[in-house]
C-alpha positions as CSV (number, residue, x, y, z in Angstrom):
1,M,-9.9,33.1,-3.5
2,H,-10.1,29.5,-4.6
3,S,-6.9,28.0,-6.0
4,P,-7.0,25.1,-8.5
5,Y,-4.0,23.6,-6.7
6,G,-5.5,23.4,-3.2
7,D,-7.1,25.8,-0.7
8,G,-3.9,27.7,0.0
9,S,-3.4,26.1,3.4
10,L,-0.6,23.7,4.0
11,S,-3.0,20.9,4.8
12,G,-5.1,21.5,1.7
13,D,-2.1,21.9,-0.7
14,L,-0.3,18.9,0.8
15,S,-3.4,16.7,0.6
16,L,-4.0,17.6,-3.0
17,A,-0.3,17.0,-3.9
18,V,-0.3,13.6,-2.3
19,V,-3.5,12.6,-4.1
20,R,-2.1,13.7,-7.4
21,L,1.2,11.9,-6.8
22,A,-0.7,8.7,-5.8
23,R,-2.8,8.9,-9.0
24,R,0.3,9.3,-11.1
25,L,2.0,6.3,-9.4
26,R,-1.1,4.2,-9.9
27,G,-1.0,5.1,-13.6
28,R,2.4,3.2,-13.8
29,R,0.7,-0.1,-13.0
30,E,2.2,-3.0,-14.9
31,N,-0.3,-5.7,-14.0
32,K,-4.0,-4.9,-14.6
33,L,-5.0,-8.4,-13.7
34,V,-5.4,-7.3,-10.0
35,S,-7.4,-4.4,-8.8
36,L,-6.0,-1.6,-6.7
37,T,-7.7,-3.1,-3.6
38,Q,-6.1,-6.5,-4.4
39,L,-2.7,-4.9,-5.0
40,S,-2.9,-3.1,-1.7
41,A,-3.6,-6.4,0.1
42,L,-0.7,-8.0,-1.7
43,N,1.6,-5.1,-0.7
44,T,0.5,-5.4,2.9
45,L,1.3,-9.1,2.9
46,H,4.6,-8.4,1.2
47,H,5.7,-5.8,3.8
48,E,4.0,-7.2,7.0
49,G,4.3,-11.0,6.3
50,P,1.8,-13.8,6.7
51,M,-1.3,-12.9,8.7
52,T,-4.9,-13.9,9.4
53,P,-7.7,-12.6,7.2
54,G,-8.9,-10.5,10.2
55,A,-5.4,-8.9,10.7
56,L,-5.2,-8.2,7.0
57,A,-8.7,-6.6,7.1
58,A,-7.5,-4.4,10.0
59,A,-4.3,-3.5,8.3
60,E,-6.2,-2.5,5.1
61,R,-8.9,-0.8,7.2
62,V,-11.8,-2.7,5.6
63,R,-14.4,-4.9,7.1
64,P,-13.7,-8.6,7.4
65,P,-16.4,-9.7,4.8
66,S,-14.8,-7.4,2.2
67,M,-11.4,-8.8,2.9
68,T,-12.8,-12.3,2.6
69,R,-13.9,-11.5,-1.0
70,V,-10.5,-10.0,-1.8
71,I,-8.7,-13.0,-0.4
72,A,-10.9,-15.4,-2.3
73,S,-10.3,-13.5,-5.6
74,L,-6.5,-13.4,-5.0
75,S,-6.5,-17.1,-4.2
76,D,-8.4,-17.8,-7.4
77,L,-5.7,-15.9,-9.3
78,G,-3.0,-17.9,-7.5
79,M,-1.5,-14.8,-5.9
80,I,-1.9,-16.0,-2.3
81,K,-2.0,-19.2,-0.3
82,R,-4.2,-20.0,2.7
83,E,-2.7,-22.3,5.3
84,P,-3.9,-23.6,8.6
85,H,-3.2,-21.4,11.7
86,P,-0.5,-23.2,13.8
87,T,-2.4,-22.8,17.1
88,D,-6.0,-21.9,16.2
89,G,-7.9,-24.4,14.0
90,R,-10.6,-21.9,13.3
91,Q,-8.2,-19.5,11.7
92,A,-6.1,-19.5,8.5
93,I,-2.9,-17.7,7.7
94,V,-2.7,-15.9,4.4
95,T,0.7,-15.8,2.6
96,L,1.9,-14.5,-0.7
97,S,2.5,-17.1,-3.4
98,P,5.6,-16.7,-5.7
99,E,3.2,-15.2,-8.3
100,G,1.9,-12.7,-5.8
101,V,5.5,-11.7,-4.9
102,D,6.2,-11.2,-8.6
103,V,3.2,-8.9,-9.0
104,V,4.2,-6.8,-6.0
105,I,7.9,-6.5,-7.1
106,D,6.9,-5.6,-10.7
107,E,4.5,-3.0,-9.5
108,L,7.0,-1.4,-7.2
109,A,9.7,-1.5,-9.8
110,A,7.5,0.3,-12.4
111,R,6.5,3.0,-9.8
112,K,10.1,3.4,-8.7
113,A,11.4,3.8,-12.3
114,W,8.9,6.5,-13.1
115,L,9.5,8.4,-9.9
116,S,13.3,8.0,-10.2
117,D,13.1,9.6,-13.6
118,R,11.1,12.5,-12.2
119,L,13.5,13.0,-9.3
120,A,16.5,13.0,-11.6
121,E,15.0,16.2,-13.2
122,L,15.3,18.0,-9.9
123,S,18.2,19.8,-8.4
124,A,20.3,18.3,-5.6
125,D,18.8,20.8,-3.2
126,E,15.2,19.9,-4.3
127,R,16.0,16.2,-3.8
128,E,17.3,17.0,-0.3
129,I,14.2,18.9,0.6
130,L,12.1,15.9,-0.5
131,R,14.3,13.6,1.6
132,E,13.4,15.7,4.6
133,A,9.7,15.9,3.6
134,V,9.6,12.1,3.4
135,Q,10.7,11.9,7.1
136,I,8.1,14.5,8.1
137,V,5.3,12.7,6.2
138,N,6.4,9.4,7.8
139,K,6.2,11.1,11.2
140,I,2.7,12.2,10.4
141,L,1.7,8.7,9.3
142,G,3.2,7.2,12.4
143,Q,1.1,9.5,14.6
144,A,-2.0,8.8,12.6
145,D,-1.7,5.1,13.0
146,T,-1.4,5.1,16.8
147,D,-5.2,5.1,17.2
148,V,-5.6,1.9,15.0
149,P,-4.2,-1.3,16.4
150,R,-2.5,-3.5,13.8
151,S,-2.3,-7.1,14.9
152,R,-0.1,-9.7,13.3
153,A,-1.2,-13.3,12.9
154,I,1.7,-15.1,14.4
């Protein structure tokens, strides 16, 4: 029997729950000036630090020409800066501008506020179960990323 909440398996139900949670969190967006693709690139730069466009493309799992367009649009918006690579004149290093940092921080704060309100509605036991689930999900994500190398710029 088909369930509207997943296929009844742990993988199906978890996948659907994660997709729905991500959709709800995206709905909390403060700044509609940047697309979700651009926001993802800004988040990666915020968490990983300055990197080459190629490294950013790899981190975002997109092709370099796609990332070139994202970087150009973010540069036009003043969200990032491109600087010369310290050792390779053919490369550039992409960094967040203060405006880019502000966008990332505002987006994270809006999502955190919404999720904190939802978590406050749960019992202490339910919140503890979620703490354990976060560790398990991070373990799954860590295993999934072992097959994709992520290179830093410098």
